[in-house]
N, C-alpha and C positions, 0 to 999 in steps of 0.2 A: 195412687190406687184408683181413685175416682176417674182420673183421666184414662187409665188403662181400660177400665170397665166400659167407659163411654166409647172408646175407640173400638172395643170388641163388639159392642152393640151396633155401632155404625157399620162395621164390616159385615156382621151377620145380616143386617137389614139390606145392605147393598147386594150381598149374595142372594138373598131371598128375592130381591127385585130382578136380578139377572135370571134366576131360575124360572120365575113367573113369565118373563118374556120368552124364554126358551120353550116353555110348554105351549105358549100361544103360537110360536113359530112352527112347532112340530105339528100342532093341530091344523094350522093354516095351510101347510104345503099340500097335503092330499086333497083338501077341499078346493084349493085353487087349481090343482091339476084337473079335477073333474069339470070345473067351470071353463077350463081352457078348451074343452071339446066343442069348438065352434069352427066354422070355415076359416082356413088358415091362409095367410099371405104366402107368397112364394117361399120366402125364407123360413116361415113357420112350417110349411110343408116339407122342406128339406130337413128341418130339425126333427120333425115327426119320423121321417124315414131313418135318419141317423140314430135316433134314440132306439128305434126298433133294432137296428143293426148292432148298437152297443150292447143291448141286452142279449142278443144272440151270438155275440162274439165268442169263438171257441177258446180263445186264450188271451193272455194279457197283451201280447204283441199285436194281435188283430185289434183288440180294444183300443190300444194306443193310437192307431191310425184313425179310428172313428172319432175318438176323443179330440184329436187334433183338428178334425174337420168341424166338429161342433164348436170348439173354442174359436176357430177362425170365423164362424158365423156370428158368434157372440161378440167378437171384436169389431164387427162391421158397424158403421154408423153413416147415415146419409149426410152428416155434417163434416165438411173438410176441416173446419175449425176444431171440432171435437176430436177428430182423428189426430190432428197435429198435437193438441194438448195431451191426448192419451199417450202418444209416442214419447213426448217429453216427460210426462209423469212416470212412465215405466223406466225411462233412462235415469231419472232422478232416484227412483227406488233402488235400481241396480247399483247406483253409485253411493247409496247410503244417505242420500239427501232427503230424509223423510219429511222435513218441514216444507221443502220446495214441492215435493210430490203431493203432499196434502193440499197445498194451495191450488195446485193444478187440478186435482180431482174435485175439489170444491167448485172450481170454475166449470168443470165439465158437467157435473150433475145439475148445476144451476142452468147451464146452457141447454142441456139435453137430458131432462129428468127421465126420459124413456130409454136411456142408454144403460141397459142392465149391467154390462160389464164394468162401467165406471163405478157403479155402486159396489160391485163385488171387489174390484181392485182397492177401493177406499176401505172397505171392510177388512181386507187383508192387511192393509197398512195400519189400521187401528189395532188389529190383533197383534201385529208385530210390536206396536208401541204399548202393549198391555192395556189398551183402552177398550175394555170389553163392552162397556155400555154402548159406546158409539159403534163398535163393530157389530153388535147385535141389532142396533137400529138400522144399519145399512144392510145386514143380512135380511131383515124384514122387507126392505125395499126390493132386494133382489128376488126374493121368493114371491112377492106380490106380482112381479112382472114375469118371472120365469120359475114356476114352482118345481121344475125339473132340474134346477141348477144344483147338480151333485156337489160341485165345489163349495157352494154356500152351505149346503147341509153338512158337508164334512167339516167346514169351518165352525159351524154351530157345535158339532160334536167336540171339536178341539177345545172350544171355550168351556163347555160344560165339564170336560175332563180336567182342564186346568183349575177350575174352581172347586173340584172335588165331587161333582155330581155325576158319578159313573152311570147311573141308571138313565139319565137324560142324554148323556153322551152316547150310550149304546143305542138308544132309540134314534138319535140323529144319524149315527153311522149306518144303522140298518136301513133307514130311508134312503140314504145315499147309495147303498149297495143295490137297492131295488131298481135303481136307474142305471148304475154303472157297476156291475158285479166284479169287475177287475180293477177298481179304483185303487191307486197306489197306497199301500200300507193299511188301508181300511179293513180288508178281511182279517188281517192279523190283530188289529185293534178290536174288532168285533169278537174274535175268538177269546182274547185275553179278558175283555170286559164281561163277556158272557159267563166265563168261568168265575170271575170275581163277583158279579152281581147275582147271577142265577144259581151259581153253585155254592154260594156262601154258607147255606144251611145244610149242605149235604155232608 
């Protein structure tokens, strides 16, 4: 009995810690976006244009094309070594070799801590391994560097939903939709969570 109670307390404490991190991330993203309004490098200028096009996309198919161009820019790195490691890490993930993929992502972020998509891919891997604490840590790194990363915000929402915090999941999904209104599955999740969270007392 004591062991069960202690385990329950540990789980509640861990969940509270994850939720606190999520709140910090949700508050951080808009502020970081405001601070990002500075003269942009060429790739940054391209992203600015593409994010405008993404918001204005008339339908999901059009948005998909813009999303692909944004993703391609995020995947770029000036380091040939990092690019090679990223290719191998993605192949390892697709093959189900998560341990190999993790070691490769570790090497990339150590080599190029400015490589946003390496942090994001590692966050995704941690999420798939149900390692939410490390996934949230990497999502923080992503949003510090690119506060408009709708994939990271969607991932944050998925984690919050998985641990049962629908309100924070909804907040994260809504932030993602302000950037990418046609993001796969997210509009439906926002609709269902809105009814669950905001329509609970109706």
